[in-house]
N, C-alpha and C positions, 0 to 999 in steps of 0.2 A: 725642570719638569717636576711638578708635585705628584707624588705617588703615595698611596696608602695601601698597605697590604695586610689584610687580616689573616690570621691562622689560628689553629687550635680547635676548630670545630670537629665534631666526631659524633658517632653513635654511642650513646651511654645509657645505662639502665637507670630507671627511676631511683632517686636517692644518691646518684653519683655526682661527680664533680668534673668540671672542665675549667681550663684557664685559656681565655682568648687573648691574643696579642694583636696589636695594630702597629706595625712598623711604618714610620713616615720618612720619606726622603724628599729632597728638593727644597726644604727649608727647615729651620730649627723650630721645634714646637714650644720652646720655653716661654714664649710670649702669648700663647693661645690657650683658651679653654678647649676642651675636647669632649666628645660624647660618643656613646654607643646607642644604636638604634637596632630594632629588629623588625622583620616582616614575615609573618606566617602566611601560608598559602591562602589566597582569597581575602586577605586582610590588608589594611593600610599599614605603612611603615609607622612604627611608634617609638617614642623616646624611651630608652631604658635607664640610662645614667649619664650624669655630667660631672666633669671634674674641672676645677679652675686651674689657673696657671701653675701654681706650685703644689697643687694637691691638697691644699688646706681646707677646701670647701667642696662638698660633693652633693649631688641630688640623685635620688632614686625614684623610679616609678613605684607606686604602692605595691604593684604585683611582684616586685623583686626585693623589696626592703627586707633586710635580715638574711637574705640568701646570696645576693650578689655584692661584690666589692669592686669598685673601680679604682684604679691606681695608675701612676705614670712614672716613668724614669726619663727625665729630660736628657740626661747624659746619653741614653741609648736612643733617644728620639722615638720612644715607644710607649704606648698606652696598653693597659691590661684590663680584663674583666674576669675576676674569679667568680665562678658560679658553683654554688654548693646546693645540696639537697634538691637536685633538679627534678622537675615534674614533666610529664608529657606535654603539658601546656606551654612549656618553655621551648618547645620545638619551633625553630624559626631559622631564617638566615639572619645572621648578626652582622651589622655594618658599623664601621667607625666613621666619624666625621670630624674634620677640623677645618676651620675657615669655611669655605664653600665647597670643599672637596669631600668625596666619598670613596671608600674602598670598594672592592668588588664583592665583599661579603664572604662569610664562612658559615657553612651549614652545621647547625646543632640539632641533633635528633635524639629525643629522649623516649626510649621505648624498651619494653622487656621482650 
């Protein structure tokens, strides 16, 4: 059974940092590209970042370039999203995706 579990979301002040994790079970991620999405209230889900199989190639949405870093640890079957210099507009539920599967999401709230 494929399962993706996100964690690391929290309430953080503007300018703060968070590290999200996406732990995958049910298959080995080493052969798959992976991605992070987010969905803010009243908005459509949008792509945030993508990482290829071995982490040598990444893509970021313009809105997060220079602030977010996607990475992966195939040995731990886990993907990460390091988020720095957070702004209120980064407030969303963040989801990981691999193959056609989604996690349940983790809430990130940026507010003073």
